[in-house]
C-alpha positions, 0 to 999 in steps of 0.5 A: 785066236778063238772068237770070244763068246758071251752067254746071256739069259733072259731073267725078266719079261720084256712086257711093259718095257720100252719098244726099243728095249723089246727090240734089243731083247729080240735082237739078242735072240731071246724069246722065252724066259730063262732062255740062254743064248751064246753070242759072239762078244762084239761091241754091238752085242755088248751095247744091246746087253748094256741097254737091257741089263735089267732084263738079262743076266750074263753067265760067266764061265 
């Protein structure tokens, strides 16, 4: 069984957000606007995405 991945794109700036939310964006590996990262689909990654769902977009393929 292949490892599932999820693509995440940063669509809003974390400037002015809560420090914990900024750390979640950094933990996802997103540093620049419109940057896309392909991450392993784990519960930890899904939790970080849910915490900052107003900053990121999940790209479905």
